[in-house]
C-alpha positions as MATLAB code, in Angstrom:
seq = 'MRLVVARVGRAHGIRGEVTIEVRTDVPEERFVVGAELHPVRPDGAGAPGLPSSLRLTGVREHKGSLLLGFASVHDRTGAEALRGLLLEADVPDRPAEPDAWYDHELVGLAVHDPAGNRVGEITGVRHLPAQDLLVVRLTGGGPTRLVPFVGALVPEVDPVGGRVVVDDPGGLLGDLPERTAETGAAGPARHSGQARQSGSGTAGPP';
ca = [
     104.440   74.235   96.094;
     105.213   76.283   99.193;
     103.737   79.629  100.167;
     104.550   81.938  103.055;
     101.786   81.744  105.671;
     103.324   83.646  108.585;
     106.193   85.703  109.914;
     107.462   84.793  113.382;
     107.340   87.528  115.991;
     108.552   87.595  119.564;
     108.699   84.681  121.971;
     105.793   84.282  124.384;
     106.404   82.876  127.836;
     109.046   80.286  128.666;
     107.670   77.184  126.965;
     108.709   77.883  123.383;
     105.610   79.551  122.013;
     105.919   82.337  119.446;
     103.607   85.068  118.216;
     103.102   85.270  114.478;
     102.061   87.784  111.862;
      99.515   85.833  109.830;
     100.042   85.948  106.060;
      97.259   83.677  104.888;
      93.534   84.211  104.534;
      92.868   80.622  105.641;
      94.673   80.384  109.011;
      92.243   77.718  110.172;
      93.612   75.454  107.418;
      97.311   76.293  107.732;
      97.698   76.340  111.516;
      96.457   73.020  112.857;
      98.142   70.670  115.325;
     100.307   68.207  113.421;
     100.911   70.486  110.416;
     104.460   70.829  109.129;
     105.763   74.355  108.546;
     109.109   75.229  107.001;
     111.210   78.082  108.457;
     113.109   80.234  105.962;
     114.886   83.566  106.064;
     113.217   86.559  104.396;
     115.498   86.077  101.387;
     114.085   82.561  100.920;
     117.175   80.694  102.105;
     116.984   77.988  104.729;
     117.402   78.944  108.362;
     120.838   77.780  109.599;
     120.836   75.708  112.746;
     117.122   74.870  112.467;
     115.387   71.783  111.081;
     113.894   72.057  107.605;
     110.399   71.590  109.043;
     108.668   72.326  112.332;
     105.672   70.283  113.501;
     102.918   72.286  115.155;
     101.963   71.055  118.609;
      99.933   74.026  119.777;
      97.785   76.763  118.262;
      95.909   79.296  120.390;
      94.798   82.901  120.472;
      96.058   85.303  123.105;
      94.949   88.934  123.305;
      94.284   89.154  119.587;
      97.482   87.357  118.527;
      97.937   83.798  117.340;
     100.468   81.740  119.295;
     102.186   78.669  117.876;
     104.119   75.920  119.605;
     106.446   73.442  117.905;
     107.623   69.942  118.787;
     111.308   70.856  118.619;
     111.086   74.224  120.420;
     110.859   73.828  124.180;
     111.977   77.116  125.746;
     112.188   80.862  125.243;
     115.717   80.657  123.819;
     114.523   78.312  121.066;
     111.537   80.536  120.363;
     113.707   83.655  120.082;
     115.867   81.848  117.504;
     112.826   81.788  115.209;
     112.119   85.517  115.448;
     111.955   87.253  112.082;
     111.802   84.037  110.073;
     109.049   83.250  107.597;
     106.995   80.075  107.843;
     106.065   78.306  104.626;
     103.369   75.659  104.116;
     103.021   73.067  101.385;
      99.949   73.861   99.291;
      98.511   72.361   96.082;
      99.930   73.752   92.853;
      96.418   74.936   92.053;
      93.678   76.055   94.454;
      90.935   73.485   94.940;
      88.290   75.855   93.588;
      88.081   76.041   89.787;
      87.848   79.845   89.691;
      90.608   80.680   92.163;
      94.161   81.940   91.836;
      97.083   82.382   94.161;
      98.302   85.949   94.587;
     101.554   85.262   92.750;
      99.536   84.203   89.680;
      97.821   87.600   89.589;
     100.635   89.973   90.498;
     102.340   91.209   87.335;
      99.397   90.613   85.001;
      98.620   93.402   82.543;
      95.257   95.106   83.024;
      93.261   95.773   79.852;
      89.921   97.460   79.243;
      87.210   95.590   77.270;
      88.461   97.192   74.040;
      91.905   95.655   74.537;
      93.763   98.790   75.603;
      96.337   98.290   78.342;
      95.520  100.508   81.305;
      97.784   99.207   84.048;
      99.319   96.275   85.898;
      98.367   94.303   89.001;
     100.960   94.986   91.694;
      99.277   93.255   94.615;
      96.165   91.738   96.138;
      94.481   92.911   99.325;
      92.298   90.461  101.245;
      89.381   91.932  103.144;
      86.596   90.102  104.988;
      83.952   91.125  102.449;
      85.960   90.633   99.241;
      89.390   90.749   97.666;
      90.804   93.826   95.950;
      93.259   93.952   93.061;
      95.930   96.620   93.462;
      96.337   98.194   90.020;
      99.142  100.584   89.076;
      97.991  102.653   86.111;
     100.177  102.946   83.035;
     102.617  105.791   82.611;
     103.603  105.888   86.255;
     100.053  106.651   87.268;
      98.547  106.246   90.733;
      97.440  103.006   92.391;
      93.768  102.004   92.348;
      91.936   99.271   94.247;
      89.598   97.198   92.064;
      87.068   94.832   93.703;
      87.788   91.341   92.417;
      84.222   90.665   91.286;
      82.941   89.177   88.068;
      81.048   92.301   87.051;
      84.246   94.374   87.123;
      86.850   91.746   86.225;
      85.142   89.501   83.672;
      88.325   87.855   82.363;
      91.376   86.457   84.151;
      94.053   84.862   81.960;
      97.293   84.149   83.862;
      98.645   82.098   80.943;
      98.078   85.006   78.570;
      99.416   87.462   81.146;
      96.329   89.650   81.354;
      93.063   90.480   83.065;
      90.199   92.589   81.764;
      88.703   95.308   83.961;
      85.327   96.633   82.827;
      85.405  100.080   84.422;
      81.859  101.468   84.774;
      83.318  104.952   85.082;
      85.607  106.501   87.640;
      86.952  103.244   89.074;
      90.365  103.616   87.450;
      90.311  107.293   86.664;
      88.844  109.512   89.339;
      89.164  107.758   92.680;
      91.715  109.011   95.252;
      95.038  107.257   95.210;
      95.293  104.243   97.537;
      98.076  101.851   98.365;
      97.982   98.219   99.464;
     100.285   95.326  100.257;
     100.408   91.714   99.163;
     101.172   88.907  101.533;
      98.209   86.714  102.136;
      98.866   83.115  101.417;
      95.619   81.667  100.184;
      93.652   81.644   96.962;
      91.775   84.727   95.834;
      88.201   83.803   95.018;
      86.067   85.247   92.275;
      82.328   84.809   92.592;
      79.323   86.427   90.993;
      79.647   89.244   93.509;
      83.229   89.130   94.688;
      86.454   87.663   93.494;
      88.669   87.131   96.441;
      92.401   86.673   96.618;
      95.012   85.542   99.143;
      96.679   82.212   99.294;
      94.429   81.768   96.421;
      91.975   84.003   94.608;
      88.710   82.852   93.157;
      87.502   84.020   89.827;
      84.351   84.353   87.746;
      81.654   81.697   88.151;
];
């Protein structure tokens, strides 16, 4: 299976390096010398005039940005040809951790309370250093809420059944100010006793 791990930004220098917008929560695993990345257009189609895969020959940080170099890109002109493309990586069909899910497995799941009442739908996952957050759109066109992906609050995750259970202690889904968030991380969301995290993959309850 392939997941988007980056979006290519502008060219850097004259030797074919590019800046990227990272879209994975495990960049240290996705961006290593020798890795094969696959360039595609934002609509998912292949990139005309480019090889189906690009082998990484350089990975370095520069002023807060990550720079990548590829075996088949040798100059600024070649680097500019990649601008705006997405880079996909081959990942396992399932995260290695038993209680982890990829973002696309969570987005679209119905959110139920412990009594079985549907209260919303997951529309995205936000990955933060401390924990992952589920982006929940409340039913009836309601506002968006951010729910920490932790076992105490999300005791059940059932992608096959199309649902998760959120045990709201009071105010989490009803009285908090409206927030918005975006999906995009390519890495599993993890769910532990304290925090379920999402991204390329999201981990679930222990």
